[in-house]
C-alpha positions in Angstrom: -81.5 13.0 -53.8 -81.3 9.7 -55.1 -84.0 8.7 -54.1 -85.7 11.5 -55.5 -84.5 11.3 -58.6 -85.3 7.5 -59.0 -89.5 8.5 -58.2 -89.9 11.7 -60.2 -87.2 10.8 -62.6 -84.2 13.5 -63.8 -85.2 16.7 -65.6 -88.5 16.9 -63.4 -86.5 16.6 -60.4 -84.1 19.3 -61.1 -86.6 21.4 -62.7 -87.7 22.3 -58.9 -86.2 25.0 -56.9 -83.6 24.6 -55.3 -83.0 21.0 -56.5 -79.7 21.9 -58.1 -78.5 24.0 -55.0 -79.0 21.2 -53.0 -77.2 18.7 -55.4 -74.6 21.0 -55.2 -74.3 21.3 -51.3 -74.2 17.4 -51.2 -70.9 17.3 -53.7 -69.0 20.0 -52.0 -69.6 18.2 -48.7 -68.3 14.9 -49.8 -65.6 16.7 -51.2 -64.9 18.5 -48.3 -65.3 15.6 -46.4 -62.9 13.6 -48.5 -60.0 16.4 -48.4 -60.0 15.9 -44.8 -59.5 12.2 -44.9 -57.3 12.9 -47.7 -54.9 14.9 -45.7 -55.4 12.7 -42.7 -53.9 10.0 -44.6 -51.2 11.4 -45.5 -47.5 10.0 -43.9 -46.8 13.5 -43.0 -49.7 14.2 -40.7 -49.3 10.7 -39.0 -45.2 10.3 -38.9 -44.0 14.0 -38.5 -41.2 14.6 -35.9 -39.6 17.7 -35.3 -36.0 15.6 -35.6 -36.9 14.8 -39.3 -36.2 19.0 -40.0 -33.5 19.3 -38.0 -32.0 16.0 -39.9 -29.2 17.0 -42.9 -30.5 13.6 -44.1 -34.3 13.7 -44.0 -34.4 17.6 -44.3 -35.1 18.0 -48.2 -37.6 14.9 -48.2 -39.9 16.2 -44.9 -39.9 20.0 -46.5 -40.6 18.7 -49.9 -43.7 16.9 -48.0 -44.6 19.3 -45.5 -45.2 22.1 -48.8 -47.0 19.7 -50.5 -49.3 19.5 -47.2 -49.4 23.2 -47.5 -51.0 23.0 -50.9 -53.3 20.3 -49.9 -54.4 22.8 -46.8 -55.1 25.4 -49.5 -56.8 23.5 -51.8 -59.6 22.3 -48.9 -59.7 25.6 -47.5 -61.5 26.2 -50.4 -64.0 23.4 -50.5 -64.6 24.8 -47.0 -65.4 28.1 -48.1 -67.3 26.9 -50.9 -69.5 25.0 -49.2 -70.3 26.9 -46.9 -71.5 29.4 -49.1 -73.8 27.4 -50.6 -75.4 26.0 -46.9 -76.4 29.3 -46.8 -77.9 30.0 -49.8 -80.1 27.1 -49.1 -80.6 27.9 -46.0 -82.4 31.1 -47.6 -84.1 28.8 -50.3 -85.1 27.0 -47.1 -86.4 30.2 -45.1 -88.1 31.5 -48.4 -90.7 28.5 -48.3 -91.8 29.1 -45.0 -93.6 32.1 -45.7 -94.2 34.2 -48.8 -92.7 37.1 -47.7 -89.6 35.6 -46.5 -89.2 34.3 -50.3 -89.9 37.7 -52.3 -86.3 38.2 -53.1 -85.6 35.3 -54.8 -89.7 35.4 -56.7 -88.8 38.5 -57.9 -85.6 37.3 -59.8 -87.7 34.5 -60.8 -90.4 36.8 -62.0 -87.8 39.0 -64.2 -85.7 36.2 -65.3 -86.0 36.3 -69.1 -85.5 40.1 -68.8 -82.5 39.8 -66.7 -81.1 36.9 -68.8 -81.7 39.6 -71.4 -80.3 42.8 -69.8 -77.3 40.5 -68.7 -76.5 39.7 -72.2 -76.3 43.4 -74.0 -74.4 44.4 -70.9 -71.9 42.1 -70.9 -71.3 42.8 -74.7 -71.0 46.7 -73.8 -68.8 46.0 -71.0 -66.7 43.6 -72.9 -66.5 46.9 -75.6 -65.8 49.6 -72.9 -63.0 47.1 -71.7 -61.4 46.5 -74.9 -61.3 50.1 -75.7 -59.6 50.9 -72.1 -57.1 48.4 -72.5 -56.2 49.8 -76.1 -56.2 52.8 -75.2 -54.8 53.7 -71.9 -53.3 50.2 -70.9 -49.4 51.0 -72.2 -49.8 54.0 -69.6 -52.5 53.0 -66.7 -51.4 49.6 -64.9 -55.5 48.9 -64.4 -56.0 48.9 -68.0 -52.6 47.1 -69.3 -54.5 43.9 -68.9 -57.9 42.4 -70.3 -58.6 40.5 -66.7 -57.5 43.6 -64.7 -59.2 46.3 -67.6 -62.6 44.1 -67.0 -62.5 45.0 -63.2 -61.5 48.0 -63.0 -63.9 49.0 -65.7 -66.8 47.3 -63.5 -65.6 49.3 -60.3 -66.1 52.7 -62.1 -69.7 51.8 -62.8 -69.8 50.5 -59.0 -68.6 53.8 -57.4 -64.8 54.3 -57.8 -63.9 56.9 -60.3 -61.3 57.2 -61.6 -60.4 60.0 -63.7 -57.3 61.2 -62.2 -55.4 58.2 -63.7 -57.3 58.1 -67.0 -56.3 61.6 -67.7 -53.1 61.2 -66.3 -52.6 58.1 -69.1 -54.4 59.8 -72.0 -55.5 63.8 -71.2 -57.2 63.6 -74.3 -59.1 60.3 -74.4 -59.6 60.3 -70.7 -62.2 62.6 -70.0 -63.6 61.2 -73.6 -64.0 58.0 -72.1 -64.9 58.8 -68.3 -67.9 60.7 -69.3 -69.3 58.4 -71.8 -68.7 55.7 -69.6 -70.7 57.1 -66.6 -73.2 58.4 -68.7 -73.9 55.5 -70.5 -73.3 52.6 -67.8 -74.6 54.7 -64.5 -77.8 56.8 -65.8 -78.6 54.4 -68.4 -77.9 50.6 -67.6 -77.9 50.6 -63.9 -81.5 52.5 -64.3 -82.9 49.5 -66.7 -81.8 47.5 -64.0 -83.4 48.8 -62.1 -86.4 49.3 -63.9 -86.6 45.5 -64.5 -86.5 44.7 -60.9 -89.1 47.1 -60.0 -91.0 45.3 -62.5 -90.6 42.1 -61.4 -91.5 43.6 -57.8 -95.4 45.0 -58.9 -96.0 41.5 -59.9 -95.0 39.6 -57.0 -96.3 42.2 -54.6 -99.8 42.0 -56.6 -99.5 38.3 -55.7 -98.3 38.6 -52.8 -101.6 41.0 -51.6 -103.9 38.6 -53.1 -102.6 35.6 -51.2 -103.1 38.0 -47.8 -106.7 37.9 -49.0 -107.0 34.5 -48.7 -105.4 34.7 -45.2 -102.4 32.8 -46.3 -101.6 30.3 -42.6 -99.0 32.1 -39.6 -95.3 31.2 -40.0 -95.8 29.7 -36.4 -98.4 28.2 -37.4 -97.0 26.4 -40.8 -93.4 25.5 -38.6 -95.9 23.5 -35.7 -97.4 21.9 -39.0 -94.5 21.0 -41.0 -93.2 20.0 -37.7 -95.7 17.5 -37.1 -96.0 16.0 -40.3 -92.9 15.1 -39.8 -92.7 13.4 -36.6 -96.3 11.5 -37.8 -94.8 10.8 -41.0 -91.8 9.2 -39.6 -93.9 7.3 -37.4 -96.0 6.4 -40.7 -92.8 5.1 -42.4 -92.1 2.9 -39.6 -95.5 1.5 -39.8 -95.0 0.6 -43.3 -91.6 -1.0 -43.0 -93.5 -3.3 -40.1 -96.9 -3.5 -42.2 -94.1 -4.7 -45.6 -92.5 -7.6 -43.4 -96.0 -8.7 -41.7 -96.9 -8.8 -45.2 -94.2 -11.1 -46.2 -94.7 -13.3 -43.3 -98.6 -14.0 -44.1 -98.5 -13.9 -48.1 -97.6 -18.0 -48.0 -100.8 -17.9 -45.5 -103.1 -15.9 -48.2 -101.6 -17.9 -51.0 -102.1 -21.5 -49.4 -106.4 -20.3 -48.1 -106.7 -19.1 -51.8 -105.3 -22.7 -53.7 -107.6 -24.3 -51.4 -110.6 -22.7 -52.1 -110.3 -22.6 -55.8 -110.4 -26.5 -55.1 -114.2 -26.2 -54.1 -116.4 -25.8 -57.1 -118.9 -22.3 -57.1 -121.9 -21.5 -59.0 -120.9 -20.2 -62.0 -122.7 -16.2 -62.5 -123.2 -15.0 -66.2 -122.2 -11.6 -67.4 -122.8 -12.0 -70.8 -125.7 -9.3 -71.5 -123.4 -6.7 -69.6 -120.5 -7.8 -72.0 -122.5 -7.4 -74.9 -124.1 -3.8 -73.7 -120.2 -2.9 -72.5 -119.0 -4.1 -76.3 -122.2 -1.9 -78.4 -120.9 1.4 -76.3 -117.4 0.8 -76.9 -118.0 0.4 -80.3 -120.1 3.7 -80.7 -117.3 5.9 -79.1 -114.5 4.3 -81.5 -116.6 5.3 -84.2 -117.0 8.7 -82.7 -113.3 9.4 -81.9 -112.1 8.3 -85.2 -114.7 11.0 -87.2 -112.7 13.3 -84.6 -109.3 12.3 -85.0 -110.2 12.1 -89.0 -111.2 15.9 -88.9 -108.3 16.7 -87.2 -106.2 15.2 -89.0 -107.2 16.6 -92.1 -106.6 19.9 -90.2 -103.1 18.9 -89.3 -102.6 18.1 -93.1 -104.1 21.5 -94.5 -101.5 23.1 -92.2 -98.4 21.2 -92.7 -98.6 21.7 -96.4 -99.5 25.2 -96.4 -96.4 25.7 -93.8 -94.2 23.6 -96.1 -94.7 25.8 -98.7 -92.9 28.6 -96.9 -89.4 28.7 -97.5 -87.9 27.6 -94.1 -84.7 29.4 -92.8 -81.7 27.7 -92.3 -79.3 27.8 -89.6 -76.6 29.7 -91.4 -79.6 32.0 -93.0 -81.0 32.9 -90.0 -77.6 33.5 -87.2 -74.8 33.4 -90.3 -74.4 37.5 -90.4 -74.5 37.6 -86.2 -71.5 34.5 -86.1 -69.8 36.4 -89.0 -69.9 39.9 -87.3 -69.2 37.7 -83.8 -65.7 36.2 -85.7 -64.9 40.1 -86.6 -65.1 41.3 -83.4 -63.1 38.4 -82.4 -60.6 38.4 -84.8 -60.0 41.9 -84.5 -59.6 41.9 -80.7 -57.0 38.8 -81.2 -54.9 41.2 -83.7 -55.0 44.2 -81.9 -54.1 42.3 -78.9 -51.2 40.3 -80.1 -49.6 43.2 -81.9 -50.1 46.3 -79.3 -49.1 43.5 -76.4 -50.9 45.9 -74.2 -48.7 44.3 -70.6 -45.4 44.3 -72.0 -45.8 47.7 -73.2 -46.8 49.1 -69.7 -44.5 47.1 -68.1 -41.8 48.6 -70.8 -43.0 52.3 -70.0 -42.7 51.7 -66.2 -39.2 50.3 -66.5 -38.0 53.0 -68.9 -39.7 56.3 -67.9 -41.9 56.1 -64.8 -39.2 54.7 -62.5 -36.3 56.5 -63.7 -38.3 60.0 -63.4 -40.3 59.0 -59.9 -37.4 56.9 -58.5 -35.2 60.5 -58.8 -35.2 62.6 -55.5 -33.1 64.9 -53.6 -32.9 66.8 -50.0 -33.6 70.2 -49.7 -32.0 72.4 -46.4 -34.2 74.8 -46.1 -36.7 73.8 -44.9 -35.7 70.5 -44.3 -37.2 68.0 -46.8 -37.4 65.5 -49.4 -38.5 66.1 -53.1 -39.0 64.5 -56.0 -40.7 64.4 -59.1 -43.8 65.8 -58.2 -42.7 68.3 -56.0 -41.2 70.1 -58.9 -42.2 73.4 -59.9 -39.5 75.7 -61.2 -36.6 75.6 -63.2 -34.7 75.5 -59.8 -36.1 72.6 -58.9 -35.8 70.6 -62.1 -32.3 71.3 -61.9 -31.7 69.0 -58.8 -33.8 66.7 -60.3 -32.0 66.8 -63.3 -28.4 66.2 -61.8 -30.0 62.9 -59.6 -31.7 61.8 -62.9 -29.1 61.8 -65.6 -26.8 60.4 -63.0 -28.8 57.3 -62.7 -29.6 56.9 -66.4 -25.9 57.2 -66.9 -25.0 54.9 -64.2 -25.0 51.5 -65.9 -22.8 52.3 -69.4 -21.4 49.5 -70.4 -18.9 48.5 -73.3 -20.4 46.5 -76.1 -17.4 44.9 -77.9 -17.6 42.7 -81.0 -14.1 40.1 -81.6 -13.8 37.4 -83.4 -17.7 37.5 -84.8 -18.7 37.4 -81.1 -20.8 40.3 -78.9 -19.6 40.5 -75.5 -20.4 43.5 -72.7 -17.9 44.3 -70.3 -17.6 47.1 -67.5 -15.6 50.7 -69.2 -12.7 50.0 -66.7 -12.5 46.6 -68.4 -11.8 48.5 -71.7 -9.4 50.9 -72.8 -10.5 53.6 -74.7 -14.1 52.4 -75.5 -15.1 54.6 -77.9 -17.9 54.5 -80.4 -15.4 55.6 -83.6 -14.0 52.7 -83.2 -15.3 50.0 -85.1 -15.4 47.0 -82.9 -16.8 49.0 -79.2 -19.7 50.7 -79.0 -20.7 52.6 -75.5 -24.5 51.3 -74.4 -26.3 52.5 -71.4 -28.5 50.1 -69.4 -32.0 51.2 -67.9 -33.6 48.6 -65.5 -30.7 45.8 -66.2 -32.5 45.2 -70.3 -33.2 48.6 -71.5 -30.0 49.7 -73.7 -29.5 53.3 -75.3 -28.1 52.4 -78.8 -27.5 55.5 -80.6 -23.6 56.9 -81.6 -23.4 60.0 -79.2 -26.5 61.2 -78.0 -28.6 59.1 -75.1 -30.3 62.0 -73.1 -31.1 65.3 -75.5 -32.7 68.0 -74.1 -34.2 70.5 -75.9 -34.6 74.4 -74.1 -37.4 76.6 -75.5 -36.0 80.5 -74.2 -38.5 82.6 -72.9 -38.7 86.1 -74.6 -38.5 88.7 -72.3 -39.4 92.4 -73.2 -39.8 95.7 -71.9 -42.9 96.9 -70.2 -44.5 99.2 -71.9 -47.2 100.0 -69.4 -46.2 103.1 -67.2 -48.4 101.8 -64.2 -46.3 99.1 -63.5 -43.0 99.8 -65.2 -41.2 100.5 -62.1 -42.0 97.6 -60.7 -42.1 95.2 -63.3 -39.4 96.7 -66.1 -39.6 93.4 -68.4 -42.4 90.7 -69.2 -42.4 87.7 -70.8 -43.6 87.7 -74.2 -44.0 83.9 -74.5 -47.0 82.7 -75.0 -48.1 82.2 -71.3 -51.4 80.0 -71.6 -49.8 77.2 -73.9 -47.1 74.4 -72.7 -44.4 75.2 -74.5 -42.6 72.1 -74.8 -45.4 70.1 -76.7 -46.8 73.0 -78.5 -43.9 75.1 -79.4 -43.3 78.9 -78.4 -40.5 79.7 -80.9 -42.0 82.0 -83.7 -42.0 84.9 -80.9 -38.2 84.9 -81.2 -38.2 86.0 -85.0 -41.4 88.5 -84.4 -39.9 90.8 -81.5 -36.9 92.3 -80.3 -36.3 89.6 -77.7 -33.4 89.7 -74.3 -33.1 87.2 -71.3 -34.1 87.9 -68.0 -30.5 89.1 -67.4 -31.2 92.1 -70.2 -29.0 89.7 -72.8 -29.8 90.2 -76.6 -31.8 87.4 -78.3 -30.8 88.6 -81.9 -32.5 87.5 -84.9 -30.8 84.9 -86.6 -30.6 83.1 -82.7 -27.0 82.5 -83.5 -26.1 83.1 -80.0 -22.4 83.9 -78.6 -22.5 84.1 -74.6 -19.6 85.4 -72.3 -20.4 82.8 -69.8 -18.7 82.7 -66.4 -17.5 79.6 -65.1 -17.0 78.3 -61.7 -13.7 79.1 -61.3 -14.4 82.6 -62.2 -12.9 83.3 -65.6 -15.0 83.8 -69.0 -15.4 81.7 -72.0 -17.1 82.1 -75.2 -20.2 79.6 -75.8 -21.7 79.0 -78.9 -25.3 77.3 -78.3 -26.6 74.7 -80.9 -30.0 76.5 -82.0 -32.7 74.5 -84.2 -35.5 76.7 -86.2 -38.5 74.8 -85.8 -40.0 73.0 -88.7 -36.6 72.7 -90.7 -33.7 72.3 -88.6 -32.6 68.8 -87.3 -32.2 68.5 -83.4 -35.3 69.7 -81.4 -38.0 67.9 -79.7 -40.6 67.1 -82.4 -38.6 70.1 -84.6 -40.5 72.4 -82.4 -37.7 74.3 -82.3 -35.3 75.6 -79.5 -31.7 75.0 -78.0 -30.1 71.5 -77.8 -28.3 69.9 -76.0 -26.7 66.2 -76.5 -25.4 64.9 -73.2 -23.4 62.4 -74.8 -23.3 58.4 -74.4 -20.9 58.8 -71.7 -20.8 59.8 -67.2 -18.3 62.1 -68.0 -20.0 63.3 -71.1 -23.5 64.2 -69.6 -21.9 65.9 -66.2 -19.9 68.4 -68.9 -22.7 68.8 -70.6 -25.1 69.6 -67.6 -22.7 71.3 -65.9 -22.3 73.5 -69.9 -26.5 74.3 -69.4 -26.0 75.7 -66.2 -23.3 78.3 -66.6 -25.9 79.2 -69.5 -28.2 80.0 -66.8 -30.9 77.7 -68.5 -32.3 76.5 -65.2 -33.7 79.5 -65.0 -36.6 81.6 -65.9 -34.9 82.4 -69.1 -36.9 79.1 -70.3 -40.0 79.2 -71.3 -39.6 74.7 -71.5 -37.2 72.3 -71.1 -38.3 68.5 -72.7 -35.8 65.6 -72.1 -36.3 62.7 -74.4 -34.2 59.2 -75.0 -34.7 56.5 -76.3 -34.1 52.3 -75.3 -34.1 49.1 -76.7 -35.3 45.6 -75.2 -34.0 42.4 -76.7 -36.4 40.3 -74.9 -39.2 42.2 -76.3 -37.9 42.7 -79.8 -39.2 46.5 -78.5 -38.4 50.1 -78.5 -39.3 52.7 -76.7 -39.4 56.3 -77.2 -39.9 58.5 -73.7 -40.2 62.3 -73.2 -40.4 64.6 -69.9 -41.6 68.1 -70.3 -41.7 71.1 -68.1 -43.1 74.2 -69.6 -43.6 77.5 -67.1 -46.6 79.4 -67.8 -47.4 83.4 -67.5 -48.7 82.1 -64.4 -45.9 80.8 -62.8 -47.9 76.9 -62.8 -45.3 74.5 -63.7 -46.8 71.9 -66.1 -45.1 68.6 -66.2 -46.2 66.0 -69.5 -44.6 62.3 -69.5 -45.1 60.2 -72.6 -43.5 56.7 -73.5 -44.7 54.3 -76.3 -43.0 51.1 -77.0 -43.2 49.4 -80.4 -41.8 47.0 -82.5 -39.9 47.4 -85.7 -39.7 44.2 -86.9 -43.9 43.1 -87.3 -43.5 39.7 -88.9 -40.1 38.5 -87.7 -37.7 38.3 -85.3 -39.0 38.7 -81.4 -37.6 35.5 -80.3 -40.6 33.8 -78.6 -43.0 36.2 -80.2 -41.9 35.0 -84.1 -44.9 32.8 -83.8 -47.1 35.3 -82.0 -46.4 37.9 -85.4 -47.1 35.5 -88.0 -50.2 34.8 -86.8 -51.1 38.4 -86.5 -49.8 38.5 -90.1 -52.7 36.0 -90.9 -55.4 38.1 -88.2 -54.7 41.1 -90.6 -55.6 40.0 -93.9 -58.3 38.6 -92.3 -59.4 41.7 -91.2 -58.8 43.1 -93.7 -61.1 41.5 -96.6 -64.1 41.5 -94.0 -63.6 45.2 -93.1 -64.2 45.5 -97.3 -66.4 42.7 -97.6 -68.6 45.2 -95.1 -68.0 48.4 -96.9 -69.2 46.6 -99.9 -72.5 45.3 -98.2 -72.8 48.6 -96.8 -72.5 50.5 -100.2 -74.9 47.9 -101.4 -77.3 48.8 -99.4 -77.0 52.5 -99.8 -77.6 51.8 -103.8 -80.5 49.5 -103.3 -82.4 52.6 -101.2 -80.9 55.8 -103.1 -82.5 53.3 -106.0 -85.8 52.8 -104.4 -86.3 56.4 -103.8 -85.9 57.3 -106.9 -82.4 59.5 -107.1 -83.6 62.0 -104.5 -80.3 62.8 -102.5 -82.0 64.6 -99.5 -84.9 61.8 -99.2 -82.4 59.2 -99.2 -80.0 60.9 -96.9 -83.4 61.6 -94.6 -84.5 57.8 -94.8 -81.3 56.4 -94.7 -79.7 57.4 -91.6 -82.7 57.9 -90.1 -81.6 54.2 -89.1 -79.3 54.7 -86.1 -77.8 51.4 -87.4 -76.6 52.5 -90.7 -75.0 55.8 -88.7 -73.3 53.4 -86.5 -72.1 51.0 -89.2 -70.7 54.1 -91.1 -68.6 55.0 -87.8 -67.4 51.8 -87.2 -66.1 51.1 -91.2 -64.3 54.4 -91.3 -62.4 53.6 -87.8 -61.7 50.4 -89.3 -60.8 51.5 -92.6 -58.4 54.7 -90.5 -56.9 52.0 -88.6 -55.7 49.4 -91.8 -54.3 52.9 -93.4 -52.4 53.5 -90.2 -51.2 50.4 -89.8 -50.4 50.2 -93.7 -48.9 53.6 -92.9 -46.4 51.9 -90.5 -45.7 49.4 -92.0 -44.4 50.9 -95.0 -42.5 53.3 -93.8 -39.2 53.0 -95.1 -37.0 53.9 -92.1 -39.1 50.9 -90.1 -37.8 48.0 -92.5 -34.1 49.7 -93.2 -33.2 50.6 -90.0 -30.1 48.1 -88.3 -27.8 48.0 -85.5 -24.3 48.0 -86.3 -20.8 48.4 -84.4 -19.3 48.7 -88.1 -18.8 52.0 -89.6 -19.5 50.3 -93.0 -22.8 48.4 -92.2 -24.3 50.7 -89.9 -27.6 52.7 -91.3 -26.8 55.1 -93.7 -29.0 58.5 -93.7 -30.9 58.5 -97.6 -29.3 60.9 -99.8 -32.6 63.0 -100.2 -32.8 63.4 -96.4 -29.8 64.3 -96.3 -30.0 67.8 -98.8 -34.0 68.2 -97.2 -32.6 69.4 -93.7 -29.3 70.6 -94.6 -27.1 67.7 -92.9 -23.2 68.0 -92.6 -20.7 66.2 -94.8 -19.5 63.4 -94.0 -16.0 64.4 -92.8 -18.0 66.9 -90.5 -17.7 66.1 -86.8 -21.0 67.1 -86.5 -22.4 65.1 -88.6 -22.7 61.9 -86.5 -24.5 64.1 -84.4 -27.2 64.9 -86.7 -27.4 60.8 -87.5 -28.5 60.1 -84.1 -31.0 63.4 -84.3 -32.7 61.9 -87.7 -32.7 59.0 -85.7 -34.3 60.6 -82.9 -37.2 62.3 -85.0 -38.0 59.2 -87.1 -38.7 57.3 -83.6 -40.8 60.3 -82.7 -42.8 59.5 -86.0 -42.8 56.3 -86.0 -44.3 56.5 -82.5 -47.1 58.7 -82.9 -47.9 56.6 -85.7 -47.9 53.5 -83.3 -49.8 55.4 -80.7 
């Protein structure tokens, strides 16, 4: 390789097909041999003895050397693997040079290279676009989209025939199908066919040239191999002969020089060449004059061309590429800003720790037939009861007491603290989920909202005998996430047992207890859109499972004896709040069970992690939050700038159309890019508005933790009046405060999502 470079030059040599691969192959071979040599001379390879691992005085040092050697073997495996790959690729190149048909693949790629390079650039940009969309849309709920690198791989694998519709739908029922179909239509039906068309175009050209060569009777492959071998053998002998000739020349050169000097001493007749020289001078002069005339004419044309070219204004680099570079900067700034703001991988891990693991790990045994059941097998509210028993036990198992003494905070097991009550200014019950996620409310950790099913007499005489009552609650929607309480005030509803659901829905049931006696139970009903307590204020009966294991067991029994784990319920929604101090992020999680009129149990689960501190706190993430504040300012400025440019173009075209709005709309939006820019600017503007709405929410900046009752978060007076909350002295007020806080966190999670 060095000899070839010296003969024809560096750049001309590496322009040849296969030259770069040859050089890379030599480098990998040298690295492979060097790694073998390096490992061989290591002391552990030469002096290793098994006794060194058994001897306590040399055990640690020997193990350390063996660990280092293992990593060196791992590095060596990379060199060997890459080396083998390059060797086989080079073998294909050499094989392609023997016969034109064998090199058709490389020739097609070479012929289509420019189109393929342009296509690859556009394909990569489109792939990155869909990749970032998938990351920000599904990253918090889908593991394969929780990281930009993994998201890129997953999107590429979708294009190569590995669909993930179910996973996308589970992560986001709204955006999942949209992303799935748009991605496949654009990539699988458009981009892939464009790629194939580019290759087919190149193949047609190469095939035409191959056909011409066949017409010229290209030599047979075996004949070419024979000639190559013959030339190689003859060439080798010729090189040997050249070396011998050079040696002989070195020996006889002095003798020839001596003979030439002897001849020079003897005078010879002088021959005159003057006439020939004179004739040559005349011819040379005439040729020079002709060339000068041609050069003068060419120089004149070049001067005219140069003057004309200099009169045209030259575009500077920024004028030519400035807009493109600004758009790239705008895109990178937005991706960086959104990435550090949402922290998709952290959100996904929090969702796994606070929602997916707790609900999926809850399993129980059934006896008829004998089997293990879990969340995925829930088909009735009786199954929900079994699941809730195990789930709540897991959620409340790691309940601790946070103690504040002498200006310091401690977390201690309950058995080490006497009377750990949230009413004490130095105590706080906290529930830990997956070690680091804690519940922080005073009266509620897990909340249950039950939407009662409304049953009415069956007025159809043909089926009344077999089905005396029918469900009047909507049979087609998920009551857990949509709300189905309007029917309770519109019809004279009753339960399956025939108990009336009266109009004001303040129920007093006589419920049989487990001991066989009866007692009166007053249920806490929240009216939709007006009363605090229910999930998303959709209405229903609200049960707070409290903050301790004893409380949740009492409330769970309370729900059982009310016969709500039956068809008396149209839906059940469990939701809870946690805080992770390591991430400085809150997580709102919910699980919904809705029984449709068909008997199908629809399960929905959702979690959303988000920070309350956007520009402060966050521990190790504080610097990133400050950087993100700058990124957001740049992003907002660029959005305003592009809006101004867009409006300028609109008014310019409107003026050109002489005020005709119809003509302006027809001509302006006939350009697809104008429509694309409009959609992009609207989405960017909405993103800024949503973020500003989140930032300016008063609860976000005002909320804080505190064990001390005098410094804890206080519900604003206008909100107390709005939701008709109880007075401070009423024991129910602490429960309503927590319900108000949960409502605010529901709103924050929805805005953030």
